[in-house]
N, C-alpha and C positions, 0 to 999 in steps of 0.2 A: 318595449312597446306596451306590455301589460300595465306598467306603471303609468304610462301616458294615457292609456285608455281609462284607467281608474280616475286620473286627475280630471280628464275632460268630462266624464260622467258626474263627478263631484261639482264641477263648474256649471254644467247644464242644470243640475238639480238646484244649485244655489240661485242661478239666474231666474229659473222658472218660478221659484218661490218669491223672489223679489219683485218680479213682474206679474205676479199671479192675478192682480186686479186691474191690469192695464190692457188696453186694446189699441190696435192700430187704427188709423184714420180712414181706412178703406171702407167701401159700402158694406162689407160683411162684418166689419169690426173684428177682424181676426185677432187671435191671442197675440199679445206683444212678443212673446218668446219666439214666435216664428221668425221675427226679424233678425235677432242675433244668431239664431241657428242658420239662417240663410247666409249670413256673412261668413260664418265658419265653413259652410258648405262651398261657397264660392271660392274662398281662399284655398281650401284643400283640393277639391275636385275639379275646379276650373282653372285656378291659378297655380296649382302644384305646390302650394306653400305647406310645408310639413313641420314648421317650427311650432312646437306645442305651446310655447309662451304666447306666440301671436294668435294662435287659435283660441286659447283661453281668454286672452284680452278681447278678441272679437266677440266672444259669447258674453262678456261682461261689460262691453263698451258703453252701455247706457245706464248701468246701475248707479253710478255716482250722480249722473245728470238727472235721472228720472225716478229714482227711488230714494229711500232713506239710508241706503248703504253708505258707509263711511270709508275713507281711504285706509283707516286702521283695520277694518274688517277684511278688506281685500288683501292687505299685507299679511295679516294673521293667517288667513285660510289658503292663500295662493302665492304668497311671496312678493317681494318688492319689485321684481321685474314685471310681473303682470300688473301690479298696482301702478307702476310708473307709466306704462303704456296707456292704461285706462285714464289716468289723470291727464295725459297729453291730449287725448281726443275728447275730453269733456269740456263742454261749454259752461260758462258762468251764467246760470239761469237768473241771476240778479240783474243782469244787463238786458236791455231791450233786444228783441229779436234782430232788428236791423244791425245793431252794434255787434251782436254775436256772429252774424254772417260776415260782417266786415273783418272781424278778427280771425275767422277761419281762413279767409283768403290771405290775410297778412301772415298768419303763422304757419300755413301749410308747408312752405319751403324749409322751415326750421324744425319740423318734426323729426324725430328719430326714424330710422329706416323701418323699424317694426311698427311704429305708430302710423307711418305713411301707408303701410300695407292694410292696416285696419281701416284707415280713412278711405282708401281706394275701394275696398270691399263695401263699405258703408254707402258710398256714393253710387256704386254699381247697383246695389240692391234697392236703394231708394228710388233711383231713376226707373228701374224695372217696375216698381210698384206704381209710380206716378204714371208711367206709360200705359200699363195694362189695367190698373184698378185704382184710379185716382180718388182722393177724398171727394165726396159728393159736392162740397161747397167750393171746391177749387175751380176758379174760372180758367178758361183757356190761357189767358194772359199770365195768370199765376203759375200755371204748369210750365209755360215756356220760360218764364223768368227763373223758375227753380232749376230747370235744365241748364240754362246759361250760367247761373251762379255756381252750380256743381262743377261745370266744366272749368270755370275760373279757378276753383279750389284745386282740382286735379291737375290743371296745367302748372300749378306751382310745385307739383311733386313729380313731374316727368323725369324719367330716367331711373326710377327706383325699381320698377318691375314691369318690363315691356309686355309681358303676357297679360297682366291685370290691366294695364293701360289700354291694350287692344280690346279687352273685354269692355272697358268703360266706353271706348270710342264706338264700339258696336252698339252699345246701349244708348249712347247719346244720339245715334242715328235714328232712334225712335222718337226723337223730339217732335212734339206736335207742330203741325204747320200753322202759321198765322193766317187767318182769313183776311182776304183783301176785299174791302168793301168799296164798290164803285159808286161815286156820287151820280145821282140821276140828273142829267143835264137836259135842258129843254131841247126838243128837236129843232134842228136848224130850219129856217124858213128859206125855201128856194126862191130865188129871184126869177121872174119870168124873163124870157129871152128879150133882148133889146134894151135891157137895163131898166125897164119900167117896174115899179113896185106893184105887186099883186094886191088885190083888194083884201082887206082883213075881215 
């Protein structure tokens, strides 16, 4: 246990350094490191996941995608198991956002069990953020679309961890409601009794 604690602290320090100049998109521009820490917390304290490799990968899950970290660095400092999971959940930033989202939906069922756990926690935490503290420039439509896309990704991983999936479903229930706009119609003109048209 002491060795695991030391490793996790090492990972947190590494991730905090890599993300030191980054902020989340919420109105408060929260430090980015809050996000991977939230993932690890959700996995351990809410999902009951104690696999230290999964927890480390959760803390590092955005380092390849959003920082200058290399796969070789991850393997050197934290081993090939952690490295492999992070690679699995990393999007190719050279692709357009729409294509990356399509690939997440396509690849979700093919992820390893450990990578699915990290991906589930990521979607849970992201939806919580969008529900409670969305980016200022995100329209209602964009928030709804994000919720629905995340659900499609998670649906491709069903069966891997019922407890985390239940947490996701509870979070998805926070999905913003679409507003219904009623068209303003002209008031109907009542016809006078006897079938005669009234004067206009």
